[in-house]
C-alpha positions in Angstrom: 112.5 103.4 118.7 111.0 100.3 117.2 112.7 98.9 114.2 110.9 98.0 110.9 111.7 94.4 111.5 110.1 94.5 115.0 107.1 96.2 113.5 106.6 93.5 111.0 107.0 90.8 113.6 104.6 92.5 116.0 102.1 92.9 113.2 102.4 89.2 112.3 102.1 88.2 116.0 99.2 90.5 117.0 97.2 90.8 113.8 98.4 88.2 111.4 95.8 89.0 108.7 95.9 88.7 104.9 98.3 91.6 104.6 101.1 90.0 106.7 102.8 88.2 103.9 102.8 91.4 101.8 104.5 93.3 104.6 107.0 90.6 105.1 107.7 90.5 101.3 108.1 94.2 101.1 110.5 94.3 104.0 112.6 91.2 103.5 112.7 91.3 99.7 112.5 94.9 98.7 114.4 96.4 101.6 116.9 93.6 102.6 117.4 91.5 99.5 117.1 94.2 96.9 118.3 97.2 99.1 115.3 99.3 97.7 116.5 98.9 94.2 114.4 97.8 91.3 115.6 94.3 90.4 117.0 93.6 86.9 116.2 89.9 86.6 112.9 88.9 85.0 111.8 86.6 87.9 112.5 89.3 90.5 110.8 92.0 88.4 107.7 89.8 88.1 107.7 89.3 91.9 108.0 93.1 92.4 105.1 93.6 90.0 103.0 91.1 91.9 103.7 92.9 95.2 102.9 96.3 93.7 99.6 94.9 92.3 98.3 94.7 95.9 99.4 98.1 97.2 96.4 100.1 96.1 94.1 97.7 97.9 96.3 97.8 101.0 96.3 101.6 100.9 92.5 101.7 100.8 92.2 99.2 103.6 94.5 101.2 105.8 92.7 104.5 105.0 89.4 102.9 106.1 91.1 101.8 109.4 92.7 105.2 109.9 89.3 106.9 109.2 87.6 105.1 112.0 90.4 105.9 114.4 90.5 109.6 113.5 86.7 109.9 113.8 86.9 108.3 117.3 89.7 110.8 118.2 87.8 113.8 116.9 84.7 113.1 119.0 86.6 112.3 122.2 87.0 114.7 125.0 90.8 114.4 124.8 92.3 117.6 123.4 95.6 116.0 122.5 93.7 113.2 120.6 91.7 115.8 118.7 94.7 117.8 117.7 96.5 114.7 116.6 93.6 113.6 114.4 93.3 117.1 113.0 97.0 117.3 112.1 96.7 113.9 110.4 93.7 115.1 108.4 95.7 118.0 106.9 97.4 115.3 104.8 94.6 112.9 104.1 91.5 113.9 102.1 88.5 111.7 102.8 86.4 113.6 100.2 82.7 113.9 101.1 82.8 111.9 104.2 79.8 113.4 106.1 80.7 112.0 109.5 84.2 113.4 109.3 83.0 116.7 108.0 80.6 117.0 110.9 83.2 116.2 113.5 85.7 118.6 111.9 83.2 121.4 111.8 82.3 120.7 115.5 86.0 120.9 116.3 86.2 124.3 114.5 83.7 125.6 117.1 85.7 124.2 120.0 86.6 126.5 122.8 90.2 125.4 122.7 91.8 127.8 120.3 94.4 125.2 119.1 91.7 122.7 118.2 89.6 125.3 116.5 92.5 126.6 114.5 93.6 123.1 113.5 90.1 122.3 112.4 89.8 125.4 110.4 93.1 124.5 108.6 91.7 121.1 107.7 88.5 122.8 106.4 90.5 125.3 104.4 92.7 122.6 102.9 89.7 120.4 101.9 87.9 123.5 100.4 91.0 124.2 98.3 90.9 120.7 96.9 87.2 120.7 96.1 
């Protein structure tokens, strides 16, 4: 099992993008220094507020990356990859993303029953949210 610290270090080493410092701050400050508690001091609360200000943008960035990966998995010939993507899509709603919808509907017609059923579950969940 990889530790959170090792994940942060690997991210910094391999990717090292504009999000690296936020990941480091969240881990070293929120987890280690503050032990997941909301700080009481004004300077620390200001620092926490600044970190939180970037989280929505980070989430959207990650969702775009994940979307591309999921779409690649859905159109692959690897059944395990398709199932993994479909399971992930039961918990992420990409709204009216036409390419994902096409790939999911194609998977619903797959000969592999597990893939077909998983795709139908995604479709049903998305229809419930519409």
